[in-house]
C-alpha positions, 0 to 999 in steps of 0.5 A: 629234680624239678628245675626252677625254670620248669617250676616257673613255667608251671606257675607262670612266673620267672625262674628267679621268682620260683627260686625265691619263693621256694627258698622263702617257704622251704625253711618254714615248711621244714620247721612245721612238717615232721622230719623224715627218717633220714633227717632224724638219723642225721641228728642221732647217728646211733639210729643208723642201724635201725634205719638200715633195717627198715630201708631193706624192707623196700624195693627201689624202682627207677624210671629210666624212660626219659634218659638222655641218649648220646647220638652220632653227629652224622645224620645218616647214622642217626637215621639208622638208629631210629629204625 
């Protein structure tokens, strides 16, 4: 998830301005744009089986490139990990 701090940096505004702008436009866009399949199921739970069937046709790909790595506190042990 993109943070409001990162959004602020990307658009040259403060974190709070990014947050305020997002929270202003999100409800308006939600009204104008069509609902996703999952949002429709929330409205009508009887369609959940249909959604499960549709979603089983897709594969989930997870990009794990930028996962945080716990490193030892000792400098020499850290240096050995990098080799």
